[in-house]
N, C-alpha and C positions, 0 to 999 in steps of 0.2 A: 865439458868432463863427466863421466859418468862413474863412479867408485862401484867397485864390486863390494858385498856384505864384508869380505873381511878386511879390505883397507878400511872400509868404512866402520867397521868395530873397532879395529884400532886405533884409528882418529878419534871415535868417541871415548875410547878409554885413557886415550892421551890426553883431552880436554876434562875431562872428570878427575883426573891426577893432578893436573896443574891445578885447577879451581881449587881442590883440596888443599892443596901444597902452598898456593899463593893466596886465596881467599877466605872460603870456606866452602861446605859442602853444597851442591847445587839442589837444588827443590826449587820448584816453582810453582805448585797449586796456593800456597798463601798470596801470592802475589794476584793473583784470581780476586781473593779477599778484597786486597788492598785497592784494587781496582772499583769493585763494587762500592767500596767505602769511597773511594774519589767520586764516583757518580754522583751516592746518596748523599755526599757532603756538599755538592755543587748545588741540590735542589732544596737541601734542608742544612743551612752554615750551623746549625746547631749541634749538630750530629760529632763532630769534634771539635774540642776546645780546648786553647791554652791555658794552665793553671798561672796561678800568681810566681809561681818559682820555676816557669819557662817551660813544666814537663808539658805533655798533651794527655788528656783523658776521652772518653766517649761517653757517652747517653747507651751507646751498646755495650754490654758487656764481653762480647768477644773481640770488637778494636780496644775495650780498656785494659785488657788483659796484658799482663808481664809489664806492668808498671806503665802503660799507654804506650806501648814498644809498636803496637799496629794504628793505632791514635797518630802516632807521630809521622808512621811514612803514608800515610793516608793525607795526612797538611803537608808533608815533604816527600812527595814520591820520587825524585830524582835521585835513588840509593842503589846501589849496585845488584840487588836481586829485581827490584823491577826494569831497571836499562836492562837487564838480562834477559827478561821475557820479551822486551821490546824489541832486542837485537835476534832472538830469536826468530820472530814473526818476520824481522828486515831480510835474515838469512832464508828463512824457507823462501821470500818474494824472489830473492837473489839467485837461489837454485833453481825456482819456477822459471825465470826467466832464461836462465843458461840451456835448461831443457826446452822452451819453446811454452809458451802459455797453456798451450791448448793440451791437456794431459793425453798421453795413447788410450786410445779405449779399454786395452786389459789394465792402465794401471785403475784405472776408475770402474770399471767392472769387468773383475776377474771373471775367467771361465767358470772356476767352482761357484761363485757368486750365482753368476747369470745360469748355472744348472740348478739350483737349489730354490733360488727365488725370483727368477724371471729378468726381465729386459728394463725393468723402472729405476732410472735414474734417483727418483724422488724415494723410493724406498730403499734405495744403497744410501742415499745421503742421511734420510730419515734414522736407519738404522744405525748408521756411525754416528751420529751427535749425538742418541740416545744412550747406546754402547760407552761413548766419552765422558758423557753426564755422570752417568751410574759409577764409573770407576773416579772420576773427581771425585762427586757425592762419598762415597763412599771411603775415598782415600782420607780425604777431610774429615771425616768423622774418626779416623785412627789417628788424627793428627799431622797428616804428611798429604807425601803424593809419591805414584809411582819412582818419580826420578829421586827423590829425599829418601824414599823408602829402601826402594830395590838397587838402582844405581850407585847411589853414592852410601848408601848401606851397609851393601855388599864388598862395596871397596873398603872399606872403615871395619868390615868384619864385625858389624852391629848384628847382635844377636834378635833385634825387633827385624832387621833386612831380611835375613833369614827366615823369620816368621812370615813375615809379608810375602817374599818370596812364593815360598811354598804353597801359601794359602790362592793368592793368585793364579800361579801354574794351575795349584789343585781343583779350581774353580773353572778358568780358562778350560785345558785340555777336554774335560768331559762337556762342557756345554758348546765347544765347537764340534767335537764328534758328532754330537746329537744334533746341532744344526746344519754340519755339513755331511749328510749322508750320501749323498749324489754326490760323486765326481765329476771334475768340471772338463 
C-alpha cells in the first residue's frame, strides 16, 4: 500500500506528536555519534570507563560531556533513542519489501536528475551520500539534527527550530535552483 504525501504527512505529524507527548522529542543524529562510540569502544575498550560511583565517562570530551550521558549510552546502547534509530532502519526495510526490493527507475534516477547530470547511478548515489553527510555534519555542528531542529523544534514552537528551518530552506532553494537548471 502506497500512501500519498498528504496521508504520509499527517501520519508523520501524528507520530511526532505522540513521541513528544509520551516519551520525548524525536532527534536521531546523536545516535550516529553513539554508534561511532560503540565501534570505537569495541576496538579500544579504554574509550568509555565506569567511575567508582557507577557513572560513565570517556577519554573523548564529546562522549564525556553532560556528566557522561553519551558515554553511558555507548556502554549501554539499548535505550529509547538508539532503538528508535534501529527501528527506522527496520521500518525502511519493511517499506522497501512492501513495494518490492527493486526500486522503480524514476525513484532511483528522477528525470530532472537525468536531464542535469546524466545516467550515472554511481554519480547519483555519491551525490546523495555527500549531501547527506554535509547535512548531518552541519546539523551536528549546530548541536542537533534536521529532525530535532526542524520537525520536533517547529512542533514545539522552538525559536532555534524556526531559525534552523529558515536557514535550511534559505540555503536549499537557491542551491536546488542552481543545480537543476534543466527541467526533467
